[in-house]
N, CA, C and O atoms as a GROMACS GRO file, in nm:
protein
  356
    1MET      N    1   6.740   7.391   8.150
    1MET     CA    2   6.769   7.531   8.158
    1MET      C    3   6.915   7.549   8.119
    1MET      O    4   7.002   7.474   8.163
    2GLY      N    5   6.941   7.650   8.038
    2GLY     CA    6   7.076   7.676   7.993
    2GLY      C    7   7.161   7.744   8.099
    2GLY      O    8   7.112   7.785   8.204
    3PHE      N    9   7.288   7.753   8.069
    3PHE     CA   10   7.385   7.810   8.163
    3PHE      C   11   7.353   7.956   8.194
    3PHE      O   12   7.355   7.996   8.311
    4LEU      N   13   7.324   8.036   8.093
    4LEU     CA   14   7.293   8.177   8.116
    4LEU      C   15   7.162   8.194   8.192
    4LEU      O   16   7.150   8.282   8.276
    5GLY      N   17   7.065   8.109   8.163
    5GLY     CA   18   6.939   8.112   8.238
    5GLY      C   19   6.961   8.078   8.384
    5GLY      O   20   6.898   8.138   8.472
    6PHE      N   21   7.049   7.982   8.411
    6PHE     CA   22   7.079   7.944   8.548
    6PHE      C   23   7.151   8.058   8.621
    6PHE      O   24   7.123   8.083   8.738
    7LEU      N   25   7.243   8.127   8.552
    7LEU     CA   26   7.311   8.241   8.614
    7LEU      C   27   7.212   8.354   8.644
    7LEU      O   28   7.220   8.417   8.750
    8LEU      N   29   7.121   8.380   8.552
    8LEU     CA   30   7.020   8.483   8.575
    8LEU      C   31   6.929   8.444   8.691
    8LEU      O   32   6.896   8.528   8.775
    9LEU      N   33   6.888   8.319   8.696
    9LEU     CA   34   6.808   8.270   8.807
    9LEU      C   35   6.883   8.287   8.939
    9LEU      O   36   6.824   8.330   9.038
   10GLY      N   37   7.011   8.253   8.941
   10GLY     CA   38   7.092   8.267   9.062
   10GLY      C   39   7.106   8.411   9.106
   10GLY      O   40   7.098   8.440   9.225
   11LEU      N   41   7.127   8.502   9.012
   11LEU     CA   42   7.140   8.643   9.044
   11LEU      C   43   7.011   8.697   9.104
   11LEU      O   44   7.013   8.766   9.206
   12LEU      N   45   6.900   8.667   9.040
   12LEU     CA   46   6.771   8.715   9.090
   12LEU      C   47   6.732   8.650   9.222
   12LEU      O   48   6.678   8.716   9.311
   13ALA      N   49   6.760   8.522   9.236
   13ALA     CA   50   6.730   8.453   9.363
   13ALA      C   51   6.816   8.509   9.475
   13ALA      O   52   6.768   8.526   9.587
   14GLY      N   53   6.943   8.539   9.447
   14GLY     CA   54   7.030   8.598   9.548
   14GLY      C   55   6.984   8.738   9.587
   14GLY      O   56   6.988   8.774   9.704
   15ALA      N   57   6.940   8.817   9.489
   15ALA     CA   58   6.891   8.951   9.518
   15ALA      C   59   6.763   8.945   9.601
   15ALA      O   60   6.747   9.023   9.695
   16LEU      N   61   6.673   8.854   9.567
   16LEU     CA   62   6.550   8.839   9.645
   16LEU      C   63   6.580   8.788   9.786
   16LEU      O   64   6.514   8.828   9.882
   17ALA      N   65   6.678   8.701   9.798
   17ALA     CA   66   6.717   8.652   9.931
   17ALA      C   67   6.771   8.766  10.016
   17ALA      O   68   6.746   8.771  10.136
   18LYS      N   69   6.847   8.858   9.955
   18LYS     CA   70   6.897   8.974  10.030
   18LYS      C   71   6.782   9.064  10.076
   18LYS      O   72   6.792   9.126  10.182
   19LEU      N   73   6.675   9.070   9.999
   19LEU     CA   74   6.559   9.148  10.040
   19LEU      C   75   6.482   9.079  10.152
   19LEU      O   76   6.424   9.146  10.238
   20ILE      N   77   6.481   8.946  10.152
   20ILE     CA   78   6.405   8.870  10.250
   20ILE      C   79   6.477   8.866  10.386
   20ILE      O   80   6.413   8.884  10.490
   21VAL      N   81   6.607   8.844  10.384
   21VAL     CA   82   6.683   8.830  10.508
   21VAL      C   83   6.699   8.966  10.574
   21VAL      O   84   6.747   9.060  10.510
   22PRO      N   85   6.659   8.979  10.700
   22PRO     CA   86   6.672   9.110  10.766
   22PRO      C   87   6.818   9.145  10.795
   22PRO      O   88   6.903   9.057  10.804
   23GLY      N   89   6.844   9.274  10.809
   23GLY     CA   90   6.979   9.320  10.839
   23GLY      C   91   7.054   9.357  10.713
   23GLY      O   92   7.001   9.350  10.602
   24THR      N   93   7.177   9.397  10.734
   24THR     CA   94   7.263   9.439  10.623
   24THR      C   95   7.359   9.326  10.590
   24THR      O   96   7.432   9.278  10.677
   25GLN      N   97   7.360   9.285  10.464
   25GLN     CA   98   7.453   9.184  10.418
   25GLN      C   99   7.557   9.252  10.330
   25GLN      O  100   7.525   9.340  10.250
   26GLY      N  101   7.679   9.210  10.345
   26GLY     CA  102   7.785   9.266  10.262
   26GLY      C  103   7.786   9.201  10.125
   26GLY      O  104   7.707   9.112  10.095
   27GLY      N  105   7.877   9.247  10.046
   27GLY     CA  106   7.893   9.188   9.914
   27GLY      C  107   7.820   9.266   9.807
   27GLY      O  108   7.715   9.325   9.830
   28GLY      N  109   7.877   9.266   9.691
   28GLY     CA  110   7.818   9.334   9.578
   28GLY      C  111   7.746   9.237   9.488
   28GLY      O  112   7.697   9.132   9.531
   29TRP      N  113   7.740   9.273   9.360
   29TRP     CA  114   7.668   9.190   9.263
   29TRP      C  115   7.734   9.054   9.242
   29TRP      O  116   7.665   8.954   9.223
   30LEU      N  117   7.867   9.050   9.245
   30LEU     CA  118   7.936   8.924   9.224
   30LEU      C  119   7.907   8.826   9.337
   30LEU      O  120   7.881   8.708   9.314
   31VAL      N  121   7.910   8.877   9.461
   31VAL     CA  122   7.879   8.791   9.575
   31VAL      C  123   7.733   8.747   9.569
   31VAL      O  124   7.701   8.632   9.600
   32THR      N  125   7.644   8.839   9.530
   32THR     CA  126   7.503   8.805   9.515
   32THR      C  127   7.484   8.695   9.412
   32THR      O  128   7.408   8.601   9.433
   33LEU      N  129   7.553   8.706   9.299
   33LEU     CA  130   7.545   8.604   9.194
   33LEU      C  131   7.595   8.470   9.246
   33LEU      O  132   7.530   8.367   9.226
   34LEU      N  133   7.709   8.471   9.311
   34LEU     CA  134   7.766   8.346   9.362
   34LEU      C  135   7.675   8.283   9.469
   34LEU      O  136   7.652   8.162   9.467
   35LEU      N  137   7.626   8.365   9.562
   35LEU     CA  138   7.536   8.312   9.665
   35LEU      C  139   7.408   8.258   9.604
   35LEU      O  140   7.357   8.155   9.647
   36GLY      N  141   7.355   8.328   9.505
   36GLY     CA  142   7.233   8.282   9.439
   36GLY      C  143   7.252   8.152   9.364
   36GLY      O  144   7.167   8.063   9.371
   37VAL      N  145   7.362   8.140   9.292
   37VAL     CA  146   7.388   8.016   9.218
   37VAL      C  147   7.412   7.900   9.314
   37VAL      O  148   7.360   7.791   9.295
   38VAL      N  149   7.492   7.924   9.418
   38VAL     CA  150   7.515   7.819   9.518
   38VAL      C  151   7.384   7.783   9.588
   38VAL      O  152   7.357   7.666   9.612
   39GLY      N  153   7.303   7.885   9.619
   39GLY     CA  154   7.174   7.860   9.683
   39GLY      C  155   7.080   7.781   9.593
   39GLY      O  156   7.010   7.692   9.640
   40ALA      N  157   7.078   7.813   9.465
   40ALA     CA  158   6.994   7.738   9.371
   40ALA      C  159   7.040   7.593   9.362
   40ALA      O  160   6.958   7.501   9.359
   41LEU      N  161   7.170   7.573   9.357
   41LEU     CA  162   7.223   7.436   9.355
   41LEU      C  163   7.188   7.362   9.483
   41LEU      O  164   7.143   7.247   9.480
   42LEU      N  165   7.211   7.428   9.596
   42LEU     CA  166   7.180   7.366   9.725
   42LEU      C  167   7.031   7.335   9.738
   42LEU      O  168   6.993   7.226   9.779
   43GLY      N  169   6.948   7.432   9.702
   43GLY     CA  170   6.803   7.411   9.709
   43GLY      C  171   6.757   7.298   9.619
   43GLY      O  172   6.674   7.216   9.659
   44GLY      N  173   6.810   7.293   9.498
   44GLY     CA  174   6.774   7.185   9.406
   44GLY      C  175   6.818   7.049   9.455
   44GLY      O  176   6.746   6.950   9.440
   45TRP      N  177   6.937   7.044   9.514
   45TRP     CA  178   6.990   6.918   9.565
   45TRP      C  179   6.907   6.870   9.683
   45TRP      O  180   6.869   6.753   9.689
   46VAL      N  181   6.880   6.960   9.779
   46VAL     CA  182   6.802   6.922   9.897
   46VAL      C  183   6.659   6.884   9.859
   46VAL      O  184   6.606   6.786   9.910
   47ALA      N  185   6.597   6.962   9.770
   47ALA     CA  186   6.460   6.930   9.727
   47ALA      C  187   6.455   6.795   9.659
   47ALA      O  188   6.360   6.719   9.679
   48GLY      N  189   6.554   6.764   9.577
   48GLY     CA  190   6.558   6.634   9.512
   48GLY      C  191   6.582   6.521   9.610
   48GLY      O  192   6.526   6.412   9.596
   49LEU      N  193   6.666   6.548   9.709
   49LEU     CA  194   6.700   6.446   9.808
   49LEU      C  195   6.585   6.416   9.903
   49LEU      O  196   6.554   6.300   9.930
   50ILE      N  197   6.522   6.520   9.953
   50ILE     CA  198   6.418   6.502  10.054
   50ILE      C  199   6.281   6.479   9.993
   50ILE      O  200   6.210   6.386  10.032
   51PHE      N  201   6.243   6.563   9.896
   51PHE     CA  202   6.107   6.559   9.844
   51PHE      C  203   6.094   6.488   9.710
   51PHE      O  204   5.982   6.463   9.665
   52GLY      N  205   6.204   6.457   9.647
   52GLY     CA  206   6.199   6.388   9.519
   52GLY      C  207   6.156   6.476   9.404
   52GLY      O  208   6.110   6.425   9.301
   53VAL      N  209   6.168   6.609   9.418
   53VAL     CA  210   6.134   6.700   9.308
   53VAL      C  211   6.262   6.754   9.247
   53VAL      O  212   6.367   6.760   9.312
   54ASP      N  213   6.251   6.793   9.121
   54ASP     CA  214   6.368   6.848   9.054
   54ASP      C  215   6.340   6.992   9.011
   54ASP      O  216   6.225   7.038   9.013
   55MET      N  217   6.444   7.061   8.974
   55MET     CA  218   6.430   7.197   8.925
   55MET      C  219   6.364   7.189   8.788
   55MET      O  220   6.408   7.114   8.701
   56GLY      N  221   6.259   7.266   8.770
   56GLY     CA  222   6.189   7.268   8.642
   56GLY      C  223   6.254   7.368   8.548
   56GLY      O  224   6.375   7.391   8.555
   57GLY      N  225   6.175   7.426   8.463
   57GLY     CA  226   6.224   7.526   8.369
   57GLY      C  227   6.239   7.661   8.437
   57GLY      O  228   6.207   7.677   8.554
   58PHE      N  229   6.288   7.757   8.362
   58PHE     CA  230   6.315   7.891   8.414
   58PHE      C  231   6.189   7.958   8.465
   58PHE      O  232   6.193   8.029   8.566
   59PHE      N  233   6.078   7.938   8.400
   59PHE     CA  234   5.953   8.006   8.437
   59PHE      C  235   5.864   7.921   8.528
   59PHE      O  236   5.748   7.956   8.551
   60ASP      N  237   5.916   7.813   8.579
   60ASP     CA  238   5.842   7.727   8.670
   60ASP      C  239   5.849   7.785   8.812
   60ASP      O  240   5.958   7.814   8.861
   61LEU      N  241   5.734   7.803   8.877
   61LEU     CA  242   5.729   7.861   9.012
   61LEU      C  243   5.808   7.777   9.111
   61LEU      O  244   5.874   7.831   9.199
   62ARG      N  245   5.803   7.645   9.096
   62ARG     CA  246   5.876   7.556   9.185
   62ARG      C  247   6.026   7.582   9.179
   62ARG      O  248   6.094   7.578   9.282
   63THR      N  249   6.078   7.609   9.061
   63THR     CA  250   6.219   7.640   9.044
   63THR      C  251   6.257   7.765   9.122
   63THR      O  252   6.360   7.768   9.190
   64TRP      N  253   6.175   7.868   9.113
   64TRP     CA  254   6.203   7.994   9.182
   64TRP      C  255   6.197   7.978   9.333
   64TRP      O  256   6.281   8.032   9.404
   65VAL      N  257   6.096   7.906   9.382
   65VAL     CA  258   6.084   7.886   9.526
   65VAL      C  259   6.204   7.809   9.580
   65VAL      O  260   6.260   7.846   9.683
   66ILE      N  261   6.243   7.704   9.512
   66ILE     CA  262   6.358   7.624   9.553
   66ILE      C  263   6.485   7.709   9.552
   66ILE      O  264   6.564   7.704   9.646
   67ALA      N  265   6.506   7.787   9.446
   67ALA     CA  266   6.627   7.868   9.433
   67ALA      C  267   6.631   7.978   9.540
   67ALA      O  268   6.736   8.004   9.597
   68ILE      N  269   6.518   8.042   9.565
   68ILE     CA  270   6.515   8.150   9.664
   68ILE      C  271   6.536   8.095   9.805
   68ILE      O  272   6.611   8.153   9.883
   69LEU      N  273   6.470   7.985   9.838
   69LEU     CA  274   6.490   7.925   9.970
   69LEU      C  275   6.635   7.880   9.990
   69LEU      O  276   6.692   7.900  10.097
   70GLY      N  277   6.693   7.820   9.888
   70GLY     CA  278   6.833   7.781   9.897
   70GLY      C  279   6.924   7.902   9.912
   70GLY      O  280   7.022   7.897   9.986
   71SER      N  281   6.892   8.010   9.843
   71SER     CA  282   6.972   8.133   9.853
   71SER      C  283   6.960   8.196   9.990
   71SER      O  284   7.058   8.249  10.042
   72VAL      N  285   6.842   8.192  10.050
   72VAL     CA  286   6.825   8.245  10.185
   72VAL      C  287   6.912   8.166  10.283
   72VAL      O  288   6.978   8.226  10.369
   73VAL      N  289   6.912   8.035  10.271
   73VAL     CA  290   6.994   7.952  10.360
   73VAL      C  291   7.142   7.985  10.341
   73VAL      O  292   7.214   8.003  10.439
   74VAL      N  293   7.187   7.994  10.217
   74VAL     CA  294   7.327   8.024  10.190
   74VAL      C  295   7.362   8.164  10.239
   74VAL      O  296   7.471   8.185  10.293
   75LEU      N  297   7.272   8.260  10.222
   75LEU     CA  298   7.296   8.396  10.268
   75LEU      C  299   7.305   8.402  10.420
   75LEU      O  300   7.389   8.475  10.473
   76LEU      N  301   7.221   8.328  10.490
   76LEU     CA  302   7.230   8.323  10.636
   76LEU      C  303   7.362   8.263  10.682
   76LEU      O  304   7.424   8.312  10.777
   77ILE      N  305   7.406   8.158  10.615
   77ILE     CA  306   7.534   8.097  10.648
   77ILE      C  307   7.648   8.194  10.619
   77ILE      O  308   7.740   8.208  10.699
   78TYR      N  309   7.642   8.261  10.504
   78TYR     CA  310   7.744   8.360  10.467
   78TYR      C  311   7.749   8.474  10.569
   78TYR      O  312   7.857   8.518  10.607
   79GLY      N  313   7.632   8.521  10.611
   79GLY     CA  314   7.626   8.628  10.710
   79GLY      C  315   7.686   8.586  10.844
   79GLY      O  316   7.756   8.664  10.908
   80ALA      N  317   7.657   8.462  10.886
   80ALA     CA  318   7.711   8.413  11.012
   80ALA      C  319   7.863   8.399  11.005
   80ALA      O  320   7.933   8.430  11.102
   81VAL      N  321   7.914   8.353  10.893
   81VAL     CA  322   8.059   8.335  10.878
   81VAL      C  323   8.130   8.469  10.872
   81VAL      O  324   8.233   8.487  10.937
   82THR      N  325   8.079   8.564  10.795
   82THR     CA  326   8.146   8.693  10.780
   82THR      C  327   8.129   8.778  10.906
   82THR      O  328   8.218   8.856  10.939
   83ARG      N  329   8.019   8.764  10.975
   83ARG     CA  330   7.998   8.840  11.100
   83ARG      C  331   8.097   8.793  11.206
   83ARG      O  332   8.155   8.876  11.277
   84ASN      N  333   8.118   8.663  11.219
   84ASN     CA  334   8.212   8.610  11.316
   84ASN      C  335   8.355   8.648  11.281
   84ASN      O  336   8.435   8.677  11.370
   85ARG      N  337   8.387   8.650  11.154
   85ARG     CA  338   8.522   8.684  11.111
   85ARG      C  339   8.551   8.831  11.137
   85ARG      O  340   8.661   8.865  11.180
   86SER      N  341   8.455   8.920  11.110
   86SER     CA  342   8.479   9.062  11.127
   86SER      C  343   8.478   9.103  11.274
   86SER      O  344   8.545   9.200  11.310
   87SER      N  345   8.405   9.033  11.359
   87SER     CA  346   8.401   9.071  11.501
   87SER      C  347   8.522   9.022  11.577
   87SER      O  348   8.550   9.075  11.685
   88SER      N  349   8.594   8.924  11.526
   88SER     CA  350   8.711   8.871  11.597
   88SER      C  351   8.836   8.954  11.572
   88SER      O  352   8.936   8.934  11.641
   89THR      N  353   8.833   9.047  11.476
   89THR     CA  354   8.951   9.130  11.450
   89THR      C  355   8.940   9.264  11.514
   89THR      O  356   9.032   9.345  11.502
   0.00000   0.00000   0.00000
């Protein structure tokens, strides 16, 4: 998968993760893109490490599931970090 395809996958996975995770998450499109790309990387790394599967092509369902699950995890971590930071001030 090319660089632009990976960025598009990350953006869409981050947007879908924001729809899946309940509550209000901060951040605009740039944060969504970054969370999605980091989530796709994290999901791909964990899936390869634990299950021995790799990220397929852009239109592979396995790629999307891995990227979205990774983005949900990253979004939950991001929400926990920003929530704690904003409540302490």
